[in-house]
VEXNUMAR-571483 format. One record per residue: chain; x, y, z of N, C-alpha, C in turn. Coordinates in steps of 0.1 Angstrom, whole numbers, plus 5000, padded with zeros to 4 digits. Atoms other than C-alpha are relative to their C-alpha. Layout:
N
["A" [X Y Z] [X Y Z] [X Y Z]]
...
//
This chain:
341
["A" [4987 4999 4993] [2716 8191 8051] [4994 5003 5016]]
["A" [5002 4995 4988] [2698 8207 8081] [4994 4990 5007]]
["A" [5008 5016 4994] [2677 8174 8092] [5015 4992 5003]]
["A" [4991 5006 4994] [2711 8159 8091] [5014 5000 5010]]
["A" [4992 4991 4991] [2730 8185 8109] [4996 5001 5014]]
["A" [5004 5005 4988] [2708 8182 8138] [5000 4988 5006]]
["A" [5003 5012 4998] [2703 8146 8141] [5018 4999 5005]]
["A" [4987 5003 4998] [2742 8144 8137] [5006 5006 5017]]
["A" [4999 4992 4988] [2744 8171 8166] [4994 4997 5012]]
["A" [5009 5003 4982] [2717 8159 8191] [5011 4985 5000]]
["A" [4989 5010 4996] [2742 8124 8187] [5010 5001 5007]]
["A" [4987 4997 4998] [2774 8138 8191] [4994 5005 5018]]
["A" [5006 4992 4984] [2759 8160 8225] [4995 4985 5009]]
["A" [5006 5010 4990] [2742 8128 8238] [5015 4992 5003]]
["A" [4985 5005 4997] [2780 8111 8236] [5010 5009 5009]]
["A" [4993 4990 4992] [2798 8142 8249] [4988 4998 5017]]
["A" [5005 5006 4987] [2769 8138 8277] [5004 4989 5007]]
["A" [4997 5015 4993] [2779 8102 8287] [5014 5004 5002]]
["A" [4985 5002 4997] [2818 8110 8289] [5000 5012 5009]]
["A" [4999 4994 4993] [2811 8141 8308] [4997 4994 5018]]
["A" [5007 5009 4991] [2786 8122 8333] [5011 4989 5010]]
["A" [4993 5015 4998] [2811 8091 8333] [5014 5006 5007]]
["A" [4989 4993 4994] [2841 8118 8340] [4997 5007 5016]]
["A" [5001 4996 4991] [2825 8131 8367] [5000 4992 5014]]
["A" [4999 5011 4991] [2821 8095 8385] [5010 4997 5006]]
["A" [4985 5005 5003] [2854 8090 8380] [5010 5007 5008]]
["A" [4993 4990 4996] [2866 8122 8393] [4995 5002 5015]]
["A" [5007 4996 4993] [2842 8125 8422] [4997 5017 5005]]
["A" [5000 4985 4996] [2841 8158 8445] [5014 5009 4992]]
["A" [4990 4996 5009] [2857 8181 8422] [4998 5016 5004]]
["A" [4999 4988 4997] [2868 8217 8428] [5010 5007 4993]]
["A" [4991 4991 5010] [2887 8246 8411] [5015 4994 5000]]
["A" [4982 4999 4996] [2924 8244 8402] [5005 5003 5012]]
["A" [4988 4997 4989] [2936 8265 8423] [4994 4996 5012]]
["A" [5003 5010 4987] [2921 8252 8455] [5003 4987 4998]]
["A" [4991 5012 4999] [2937 8220 8446] [5015 4995 4996]]
["A" [4985 4998 5003] [2971 8234 8439] [5009 4989 5010]]
["A" [4986 5011 4988] [2987 8215 8476] [4997 4989 4994]]
["A" [4997 5013 5003] [2974 8183 8458] [5008 4995 4987]]
["A" [4994 5003 5009] [2996 8185 8433] [5017 4998 5006]]
["A" [4982 5002 4998] [3035 8174 8433] [5007 5012 4991]]
["A" [5000 4989 5007] [3050 8207 8424] [5016 4998 4999]]
["A" [4984 5002 5002] [3089 8207 8412] [5003 5016 4996]]
["A" [4997 4985 5005] [3108 8241 8405] [5011 4992 4990]]
["A" [4989 5009 5011] [3132 8233 8372] [5002 5013 4990]]
["A" [4998 4985 5008] [3150 8262 8354] [4992 5011 5001]]
["A" [5008 4986 4998] [3131 8287 8367] [4985 4997 5003]]
["A" [5018 5003 5003] [3096 8274 8362] [4991 4989 5009]]
["A" [5009 5012 4991] [3070 8255 8380] [4989 4989 4992]]
["A" [5003 5011 5007] [3064 8220 8369] [4992 4992 5009]]
["A" [5006 5013 4991] [3041 8192 8382] [5004 4989 4993]]
["A" [4999 5014 5002] [3049 8155 8385] [4988 4996 4989]]
["A" [5012 5008 5008] [3029 8136 8355] [4997 4987 5010]]
["A" [5002 5010 4995] [3028 8107 8380] [4987 5006 5012]]
["A" [5012 4993 4992] [3004 8133 8404] [4990 5003 4995]]
["A" [5012 4995 5012] [2984 8144 8375] [4990 4986 5002]]
["A" [5008 5015 4997] [2979 8107 8370] [4991 4995 5009]]
["A" [5008 5005 4985] [2968 8098 8402] [4987 5008 5001]]
["A" [5017 4991 4993] [2942 8132 8408] [4993 4993 4986]]
["A" [5009 5002 5005] [2926 8121 8377] [4999 4983 4997]]
["A" [5000 5014 4999] [2929 8084 8380] [5000 4993 4983]]
["A" [4990 5004 5012] [2949 8077 8345] [5013 4987 5005]]
["A" [4994 5008 5000] [2969 8048 8342] [5015 5006 4994]]
["A" [4988 4994 5009] [3005 8058 8333] [5011 4988 4998]]
["A" [4995 5010 5002] [3028 8040 8316] [5011 5006 4995]]
["A" [4989 4995 5009] [3063 8042 8295] [5006 4991 4992]]
["A" [4998 5012 5008] [3075 8027 8262] [5014 5014 4997]]
["A" [4989 4990 5005] [3114 8049 8258] [4999 5012 5004]]
["A" [5004 4990 5001] [3106 8082 8254] [4985 5008 5002]]
["A" [5013 5001 5003] [3069 8080 8250] [4990 4997 5014]]
["A" [5010 5000 4989] [3045 8084 8279] [4984 4995 4997]]
["A" [5013 5000 5002] [3013 8074 8281] [4987 4999 5014]]
["A" [5010 5001 4992] [2983 8080 8305] [4985 5002 4993]]
["A" [5013 5003 5007] [2946 8066 8299] [4993 4994 5011]]
["A" [5011 5006 4995] [2915 8054 8313] [4992 4997 4993]]
["A" [5010 5007 5012] [2883 8042 8296] [4995 5012 4997]]
["A" [5006 4993 5009] [2877 8074 8283] [5008 5009 4998]]
["A" [4987 4989 5005] [2910 8094 8276] [5012 4992 5000]]
["A" [4988 5010 5007] [2941 8081 8260] [5009 5018 5002]]
["A" [4992 4984 5003] [2971 8114 8264] [5012 4991 4996]]
["A" [4989 5006 5006] [3004 8106 8246] [5006 5014 5003]]
["A" [4991 4990 5000] [3034 8126 8253] [5013 4996 5000]]
["A" [4984 5008 5002] [3073 8121 8244] [5008 5012 5014]]
["A" [4993 4988 4994] [3099 8138 8270] [5012 5003 4989]]
["A" [4987 4991 5008] [3118 8167 8255] [4993 5006 4986]]
["A" [5008 4993 5012] [3089 8174 8231] [4986 5008 5002]]
["A" [5010 4992 4995] [3062 8200 8231] [4988 4992 4993]]
["A" [5015 5007 5005] [3035 8177 8212] [4994 4990 5009]]
["A" [5010 5006 4994] [3007 8160 8228] [4990 4995 4994]]
["A" [5014 5006 5006] [2978 8141 8219] [4991 4999 5010]]
["A" [5014 5003 4989] [2944 8138 8240] [4989 4994 4991]]
["A" [5010 5008 5008] [2923 8112 8222] [5001 5002 4988]]
["A" [4996 4996 5012] [2944 8117 8191] [5001 5013 4994]]
["A" [4998 4986 5007] [2942 8154 8186] [5011 5006 5009]]
["A" [4985 4995 4997] [2975 8171 8186] [4998 5012 5005]]
["A" [5002 4988 4992] [2982 8200 8211] [5016 5005 4999]]
["A" [4988 4992 4998] [3011 8221 8211] [5002 5001 5015]]
["A" [4997 4994 4990] [3025 8224 8246] [5008 5014 5004]]
["A" [4993 4990 5000] [3039 8256 8258] [5015 4999 5003]]
["A" [4990 5006 4998] [3068 8236 8272] [5004 4989 5002]]
["A" [4998 5018 5005] [3085 8202 8263] [5001 4995 5018]]
["A" [4999 5006 4985] [3081 8177 8292] [5011 4992 4999]]
["A" [4986 5004 4996] [3109 8167 8311] [5001 4990 5011]]
["A" [4993 5008 4993] [3126 8139 8327] [5010 5008 5012]]
["A" [4994 4992 4985] [3140 8153 8364] [5004 4991 5009]]
["A" [4997 5006 4986] [3154 8135 8391] [4991 4986 5004]]
["A" [5014 5012 5002] [3131 8103 8382] [4990 5001 4995]]
["A" [5013 4998 5004] [3104 8120 8375] [4997 5008 4987]]
["A" [5006 4996 5010] [3082 8132 8347] [4994 5012 5003]]
["A" [5004 4986 4994] [3075 8172 8347] [4987 5003 4990]]
["A" [5008 4992 5010] [3047 8192 8327] [4999 5013 5007]]
["A" [5001 4986 4995] [3047 8227 8332] [4985 5004 5008]]
["A" [5008 5000 4997] [3023 8241 8351] [4989 5008 4993]]
["A" [5011 4990 5008] [3008 8266 8330] [4994 4988 4991]]
["A" [5008 5007 5010] [2997 8238 8305] [4990 4988 5008]]
["A" [5014 5008 4990] [2981 8216 8333] [4989 5011 5001]]
["A" [5018 4989 4999] [2958 8248 8340] [4995 5004 4988]]
["A" [5007 4995 5010] [2956 8261 8308] [4998 4990 4989]]
["A" [4999 5013 5012] [2957 8229 8283] [4988 4988 5002]]
["A" [5006 5015 4993] [2951 8194 8302] [4988 5005 5008]]
["A" [5010 4998 4988] [2926 8206 8329] [4989 5007 4994]]
["A" [5009 4993 5004] [2907 8229 8308] [4994 4988 4985]]
["A" [5007 5012 5013] [2902 8198 8277] [4993 4987 5006]]
["A" [5005 5014 4990] [2895 8168 8305] [4990 5007 5006]]
["A" [5015 4995 4994] [2867 8192 8323] [5001 5010 4998]]
["A" [5007 4984 5006] [2853 8221 8303] [4990 5005 5009]]
["A" [5009 4994 4997] [2824 8224 8322] [5003 5007 5018]]
["A" [4991 4993 4989] [2846 8234 8354] [5010 5015 4996]]
["A" [4986 4989 5002] [2866 8263 8337] [4994 5016 5004]]
["A" [5001 4984 5001] [2863 8300 8348] [4994 5005 4998]]
["A" [5004 4990 5008] [2846 8322 8333] [4996 4997 4985]]
["A" [5008 5008 5014] [2829 8298 8305] [4985 4999 5005]]
["A" [5016 5002 4999] [2794 8305 8305] [4990 4999 4987]]
["A" [5012 5002 5010] [2765 8298 8285] [4996 5012 4989]]
["A" [4998 4987 5009] [2763 8319 8252] [4988 4996 4988]]
["A" [5008 5001 5017] [2736 8328 8221] [5004 5004 4990]]
["A" [4995 4992 5010] [2755 8345 8203] [5014 4997 4995]]
["A" [4987 5004 5001] [2785 8337 8181] [5005 5009 4988]]
["A" [4996 4991 5004] [2808 8363 8165] [5010 4990 4987]]
["A" [4993 5010 5008] [2823 8350 8132] [5009 5008 4991]]
["A" [4990 4989 5004] [2853 8369 8117] [5008 4996 4987]]
["A" [4995 5008 5015] [2861 8358 8078] [5015 5013 5001]]
["A" [4986 4994 4997] [2898 8368 8077] [5002 5006 4986]]
["A" [4995 4988 5011] [2909 8399 8053] [4992 5004 4993]]
["A" [5015 4998 5006] [2888 8410 8029] [5004 5018 4991]]
["A" [4998 4987 5005] [2886 8444 8003] [5012 5000 4993]]
["A" [4990 5000 5006] [2920 8456 7996] [5008 4987 5006]]
["A" [4995 5012 4997] [2934 8430 8017] [4995 4985 4996]]
["A" [5002 5009 5011] [2933 8398 7993] [5001 4989 5010]]
["A" [5000 5012 4993] [2948 8374 8019] [5012 4991 4991]]
["A" [4993 5007 5009] [2972 8346 8008] [4992 4994 4986]]
["A" [5001 5000 5014] [2971 8343 7970] [5000 4982 4997]]
["A" [4994 5014 5005] [2960 8301 7962] [5002 5000 4988]]
["A" [4994 5002 5018] [2968 8283 7928] [4985 4999 4998]]
["A" [5017 4997 5002] [2924 8288 7926] [4994 5011 5008]]
["A" [5004 4990 4993] [2918 8317 7943] [5008 5008 5011]]
["A" [4997 4991 4986] [2922 8341 7974] [4995 4998 5011]]
["A" [5000 5003 4993] [2924 8335 8007] [4983 5008 5009]]
["A" [5013 4993 4992] [2895 8366 8017] [4989 4993 4991]]
["A" [5009 5002 5008] [2870 8352 7992] [4997 4983 5006]]
["A" [5003 5013 4993] [2873 8314 8007] [4996 5003 5016]]
["A" [5005 5000 4986] [2870 8327 8042] [4985 5001 5001]]
["A" [5018 4994 5003] [2837 8348 8034] [4991 4988 4999]]
["A" [5009 5010 5000] [2821 8321 8019] [4997 4989 5009]]
["A" [5000 5014 4994] [2831 8292 8045] [4990 5010 5012]]
["A" [5002 4993 4985] [2820 8318 8075] [4984 5003 4996]]
["A" [5010 4999 5004] [2785 8323 8054] [4993 4984 5002]]
["A" [5006 5014 4998] [2779 8286 8055] [5001 4998 5014]]
["A" [5003 5002 4987] [2785 8285 8093] [4992 5005 5005]]
["A" [5011 4991 4994] [2760 8315 8097] [4990 4995 4999]]
["A" [5007 5005 5003] [2736 8295 8082] [4994 4990 5006]]
["A" [5004 5012 4994] [2738 8264 8098] [5002 5006 5014]]
["A" [5005 5001 4981] [2741 8278 8135] [4986 5014 5000]]
["A" [5012 4993 5000] [2710 8305 8126] [4990 4991 4999]]
["A" [5011 5008 5000] [2691 8277 8117] [4999 4991 5015]]
["A" [4998 5007 4984] [2702 8260 8153] [4998 5011 5010]]
["A" [5008 4991 4993] [2686 8294 8169] [5013 5008 5005]]
["A" [4990 4986 4998] [2719 8312 8173] [5002 5013 4995]]
["A" [5001 4989 5002] [2720 8347 8169] [5020 5000 4993]]
["A" [4992 5002 5008] [2752 8350 8145] [5003 5019 4997]]
["A" [5000 4986 5001] [2771 8387 8141] [5014 4995 4990]]
["A" [4989 5006 5006] [2799 8385 8112] [5009 5013 4999]]
["A" [4993 4987 4996] [2827 8409 8114] [5004 5008 4982]]
["A" [5004 4999 5013] [2819 8413 8076] [4994 4990 4992]]
["A" [5012 5009 5008] [2793 8405 8051] [5003 5000 4986]]
["A" [5000 5002 5013] [2808 8410 8020] [5014 5005 4997]]
["A" [4987 4996 4999] [2840 8420 8005] [5008 5013 5000]]
["A" [4993 4988 4998] [2853 8447 8021] [5015 4998 5009]]
["A" [4985 5000 4992] [2886 8460 8044] [4993 5003 5012]]
["A" [5006 5001 4990] [2875 8455 8079] [5020 5000 5008]]
["A" [4992 5003 4998] [2907 8463 8100] [5001 4991 5013]]
["A" [5001 5008 4989] [2920 8442 8128] [4994 5006 5015]]
["A" [5009 4993 4987] [2910 8469 8156] [4987 4999 4998]]
["A" [5020 5003 4999] [2873 8469 8142] [4997 4991 5005]]
["A" [5005 5018 5002] [2874 8431 8140] [4993 4999 5020]]
["A" [4997 5002 4980] [2882 8434 8182] [4988 5007 5003]]
["A" [5012 4991 5001] [2856 8463 8185] [4990 4990 4998]]
["A" [5011 5003 5001] [2831 8441 8171] [4996 4986 5008]]
["A" [5006 5012 4996] [2833 8412 8187] [4998 5000 5014]]
["A" [5000 5001 4988] [2841 8428 8224] [4988 5008 5003]]
["A" [5013 4994 4998] [2803 8444 8219] [4992 4990 5006]]
["A" [5009 5009 4993] [2791 8414 8230] [5004 4992 5014]]
["A" [4992 5007 4984] [2796 8395 8268] [4998 4984 4997]]
["A" [5003 5015 4999] [2777 8362 8263] [5000 4993 4984]]
["A" [5001 5005 5018] [2790 8350 8231] [5016 4994 4997]]
["A" [4987 5002 4999] [2824 8333 8216] [4998 5007 4982]]
["A" [4997 4997 5011] [2842 8343 8185] [5009 4989 4991]]
["A" [4994 5011 5007] [2857 8323 8158] [5006 5006 4986]]
["A" [4994 4992 5013] [2879 8336 8132] [5007 4993 4987]]
["A" [4998 5010 5010] [2882 8317 8097] [5015 5007 4992]]
["A" [4989 4995 5008] [2915 8318 8078] [5002 4990 4994]]
["A" [4991 5011 5009] [2936 8295 8054] [5012 5000 4999]]
["A" [4987 4997 5002] [2970 8289 8049] [5007 5000 4994]]
["A" [4993 5003 5013] [3000 8293 8027] [5015 4998 5003]]
["A" [4986 5003 4999] [3036 8287 8030] [5011 5002 4990]]
["A" [4986 4997 5012] [3070 8291 8007] [4998 4984 4999]]
["A" [4997 5016 5006] [3071 8251 8011] [4984 4995 4995]]
["A" [5013 5002 5009] [3044 8241 7985] [4994 4986 5006]]
["A" [5007 5017 4996] [3041 8203 8003] [4993 5002 5011]]
["A" [5007 5003 4981] [3027 8219 8037] [4988 5001 4997]]
["A" [5013 5002 5002] [2995 8204 8042] [4992 5005 5015]]
["A" [5008 4999 4986] [2969 8207 8073] [4991 5004 5003]]
["A" [5004 4989 4991] [2948 8223 8098] [5007 5001 5013]]
["A" [5002 4992 4992] [2954 8245 8125] [4996 5010 5010]]
["A" [5006 4994 4992] [2940 8260 8153] [5009 5006 5010]]
["A" [4998 4991 4989] [2949 8290 8174] [4995 5006 5011]]
["A" [5005 4995 4988] [2944 8300 8210] [5007 5008 5005]]
["A" [4992 4986 4994] [2955 8332 8229] [5013 4991 5008]]
["A" [4994 5001 4996] [2988 8328 8245] [5002 4999 5016]]
["A" [5000 4997 4985] [2988 8325 8283] [5015 5011 5000]]
["A" [4992 4990 4994] [3010 8352 8301] [5018 4990 5001]]
["A" [4983 5009 5002] [3047 8338 8298] [5004 4990 4989]]
["A" [5005 5010 5012] [3040 8316 8267] [5004 5006 4985]]
["A" [4995 4996 5011] [3056 8326 8233] [4989 4999 4992]]
["A" [5007 5001 5011] [3037 8331 8202] [5005 4986 4991]]
["A" [4995 5010 5005] [3043 8301 8182] [5011 5000 4989]]
["A" [4987 5003 5008] [3073 8295 8160] [5012 5015 5003]]
["A" [4992 4985 5000] [3089 8328 8179] [5009 4999 5011]]
["A" [4995 5003 4993] [3112 8330 8204] [4993 5013 5008]]
["A" [5012 4993 4993] [3097 8347 8237] [5007 5015 5004]]
["A" [4993 4992 5001] [3099 8382 8238] [4991 5008 5013]]
["A" [5005 4993 4988] [3092 8409 8268] [4984 5004 4999]]
["A" [5016 4999 5004] [3054 8416 8255] [4993 4987 5006]]
["A" [5003 5016 4998] [3048 8378 8260] [4998 5000 5015]]
["A" [4999 5002 4987] [3052 8380 8295] [4985 5007 5009]]
["A" [5008 4987 4993] [3023 8407 8298] [4988 4992 4997]]
["A" [5018 5006 5000] [2982 8395 8305] [4999 5012 4985]]
["A" [5008 4988 5012] [2961 8410 8272] [4984 4993 5008]]
["A" [5015 4998 4997] [2923 8412 8276] [5002 4985 4997]]
["A" [5002 5015 5001] [2921 8374 8259] [5003 4992 5010]]
["A" [5000 5004 4990] [2937 8360 8287] [4989 4995 5011]]
["A" [5011 5002 4993] [2906 8365 8308] [4996 4985 5000]]
["A" [5008 5013 4997] [2889 8334 8294] [5008 4994 4986]]
["A" [4993 5006 5011] [2921 8319 8277] [4996 4983 5000]]
["A" [5006 5015 4997] [2908 8284 8294] [4987 4997 4994]]
["A" [5012 5002 5009] [2878 8285 8275] [5003 5002 4986]]
["A" [4996 5003 5015] [2892 8294 8241] [5007 4987 4999]]
["A" [4990 5013 5006] [2916 8264 8247] [4990 4990 4997]]
["A" [5011 5008 5003] [2882 8243 8251] [4992 4999 4986]]
["A" [5005 4998 5011] [2866 8260 8224] [5012 4995 4987]]
["A" [4989 5005 5009] [2899 8255 8204] [4997 4984 4995]]
["A" [5001 5017 5005] [2898 8216 8208] [4986 4997 4995]]
["A" [5011 5008 5010] [2863 8212 8195] [4998 5005 4986]]
["A" [5008 4996 5012] [2863 8235 8166] [5018 4992 4991]]
["A" [4993 5006 5008] [2897 8220 8156] [4999 4982 4999]]
["A" [5000 5015 4999] [2891 8181 8162] [4988 4999 4991]]
["A" [5011 5004 5014] [2852 8184 8142] [5007 5006 4987]]
["A" [4994 4999 5008] [2873 8203 8119] [5004 4991 4985]]
["A" [4991 5016 5004] [2895 8172 8111] [4994 4990 4995]]
["A" [5010 5017 5001] [2868 8146 8111] [4991 5008 4989]]
["A" [5011 5000 5011] [2844 8167 8088] [5005 5000 4982]]
["A" [4992 4998 5010] [2870 8177 8062] [5007 4985 4994]]
["A" [4992 5008 5008] [2889 8146 8061] [5012 5003 4999]]
["A" [4986 4995 5002] [2918 8165 8061] [5009 4992 5009]]
["A" [4993 5007 4994] [2946 8138 8075] [5011 5010 5007]]
["A" [4984 4994 4993] [2972 8161 8086] [4997 5009 5011]]
["A" [5004 4992 4985] [2966 8175 8121] [5014 5011 5002]]
["A" [4986 4988 4991] [2991 8205 8131] [4998 5005 5008]]
["A" [5000 4997 4986] [2978 8209 8160] [4996 5010 5006]]
["A" [5006 4994 4996] [2963 8230 8184] [5014 5012 5008]]
["A" [4989 4992 4995] [2986 8264 8194] [4999 5013 5004]]
["A" [5000 4987 4998] [2992 8297 8209] [5008 5010 4994]]
["A" [4993 4986 5009] [2998 8328 8194] [4993 5009 5009]]
["A" [5005 4990 4997] [2991 8364 8200] [4996 5006 4986]]
["A" [5004 4994 5008] [2975 8375 8171] [4993 5013 5003]]
["A" [5012 4991 4993] [2952 8405 8178] [4988 4997 5001]]
["A" [5014 5008 4997] [2919 8389 8173] [5000 4990 5012]]
["A" [5002 5007 4989] [2930 8364 8200] [5005 5007 5014]]
["A" [4994 4992 4987] [2948 8388 8222] [4989 5009 5006]]
["A" [5008 4986 4994] [2924 8418 8220] [4986 4996 5006]]
["A" [5017 4999 5000] [2888 8402 8221] [4999 4992 5014]]
["A" [5002 5007 4984] [2872 8393 8259] [4997 4987 5002]]
["A" [5008 5011 5002] [2851 8365 8246] [5008 4992 4997]]
["A" [4992 5008 5003] [2863 8332 8244] [5002 5000 4982]]
["A" [4995 4996 5012] [2882 8333 8204] [5006 4990 4996]]
["A" [4989 5008 5006] [2899 8307 8183] [5003 5005 4985]]
["A" [4993 5001 5012] [2916 8310 8151] [5004 4992 4992]]
["A" [4996 5012 5007] [2916 8283 8125] [5003 5001 4987]]
["A" [4994 5002 5012] [2937 8278 8094] [4991 4985 4997]]
["A" [5008 5017 5006] [2913 8252 8072] [5007 4995 4990]]
["A" [4992 5007 5011] [2940 8243 8048] [5008 5009 4993]]
["A" [4989 4994 5009] [2971 8250 8027] [4993 5006 4988]]
["A" [5004 4999 5013] [2960 8271 7998] [5013 5000 4988]]
["A" [4986 5005 5009] [2999 8269 7988] [5002 4989 4989]]
["A" [4998 5014 5012] [2997 8234 7980] [4992 4994 4992]]
["A" [5009 5002 5013] [2982 8227 7946] [4992 4987 5005]]
["A" [5014 5006 5002] [2962 8197 7959] [4994 4999 5008]]
["A" [5007 4992 4987] [2950 8211 7993] [4988 5013 4993]]
["A" [5010 4990 5002] [2939 8241 7975] [4991 4997 4987]]
["A" [5010 5000 5007] [2921 8230 7949] [4990 4988 5004]]
["A" [5009 5004 4993] [2902 8208 7974] [4994 5014 5011]]
["A" [5004 4982 4995] [2896 8242 7995] [4993 5005 4990]]
["A" [5007 4993 5006] [2883 8255 7963] [4987 4996 4999]]
["A" [5009 5010 5002] [2858 8231 7962] [4986 5004 5008]]
["A" [5012 4999 4988] [2819 8239 7977] [5003 4985 5009]]
["A" [4998 5013 4990] [2821 8204 7991] [5002 5003 5011]]
["A" [4987 5001 4993] [2854 8210 8012] [4993 5012 5009]]
["A" [5005 4985 4991] [2834 8246 8023] [4990 4995 5009]]
["A" [5012 5005 4993] [2804 8230 8035] [5008 4994 5008]]
["A" [4997 5010 4988] [2819 8202 8055] [5010 5006 5008]]
["A" [4992 4994 4989] [2845 8226 8071] [4992 5010 5008]]
["A" [5013 4993 4994] [2812 8249 8078] [4994 4991 5013]]
["A" [5006 5012 4992] [2798 8216 8094] [5004 4999 5014]]
["A" [4986 5005 4988] [2827 8208 8118] [4997 5013 5009]]
["A" [4999 4993 4993] [2828 8242 8127] [4988 5004 5011]]
["A" [5012 5001 4994] [2792 8247 8135] [4995 4989 5012]]
["A" [5002 5010 4987] [2786 8218 8156] [5012 5000 5006]]
["A" [4990 5000 4992] [2820 8224 8175] [4996 5008 5007]]
["A" [5006 4992 4989] [2801 8254 8187] [4992 4993 5005]]
["A" [5012 5006 4992] [2772 8235 8198] [5008 4989 5010]]
["A" [4993 5010 4987] [2795 8207 8217] [5006 5008 5009]]
["A" [4993 4989 4986] [2815 8235 8236] [4989 5006 5005]]
["A" [5009 4993 4992] [2786 8251 8246] [4993 4989 5009]]
["A" [5006 5012 4991] [2772 8219 8259] [5010 4995 5007]]
["A" [4989 5008 4987] [2806 8207 8277] [5002 5011 5006]]
["A" [4995 4991 4991] [2811 8238 8294] [4988 5003 5010]]
["A" [5006 4997 4993] [2777 8239 8309] [4989 4987 5006]]
["A" [5003 5012 4991] [2768 8203 8316] [5004 4995 5015]]
["A" [4992 5003 4986] [2768 8193 8350] [5004 5014 5007]]
["A" [4991 4989 4997] [2780 8228 8357] [4996 5005 5016]]
["A" [5000 4992 4985] [2782 8240 8396] [5007 5010 5001]]
//
């Protein structure tokens, strides 16, 4: 297992390296997003700042086409799909939930500046994210534990599954030379506040919180991944509240968290074979809001679904999920440091 994991990671690192190099050649001279602000065609729409997708396509050297409400932007390395009036977007077939819908206005197609700065740019150019830096420590946060059993599935409790997967991820990462810190390493209760405190003891690190999902609708399936909502963006699934407009500690590295979420989400889907991509979403969970290093929360499947619960219960699924998460850490680290200026 160790040999195949390392070989696979080396291969994927080479692929990602080639993509970053090719992208740098495509983009030419690159500056920070803030320094390029004047190059975007900005439009004020219903009190928000939007950027025309025409100018986005031009800057990234993407060809933009339209088929009804569907918009496609692509080049040799990237395919971005979005739909007018929808918050769903796909970058190289990975599902993202935008903060605001794509808009058609005055003959132009618009994307919110928040989505451009906090989603599109970090995913396309992770090696130019401010505050993203090399790290050697990974904080793993197995959700729930002790008196907090988490969701009850058809074959077991969430707290048990999260700990098993976290231990597997830990073992993979340690073999690859990472220092791994666990917010819990036994069936004990750890408060949300304490989890945040543990993660915030480290500066050159990332944090991955591992959970499994549950829903009243037993047909719900799939994997979803969360990173912190930028200021002014709601927690997924609820209306905007006054507190959502305020910055939280996690916003200091929210672009880096988005890039990490992309790696974790895509690799977890790939390795588990889970066919339901529920997307990468914004949220204000305590561990996302309070932790000052890049942090994501992954929901590795629905244990309220009979079939998926049976799958999650198996050692094989847990190992595949753990391998995907471990590989994502390596890919993310390589992506943010390759060719950094």
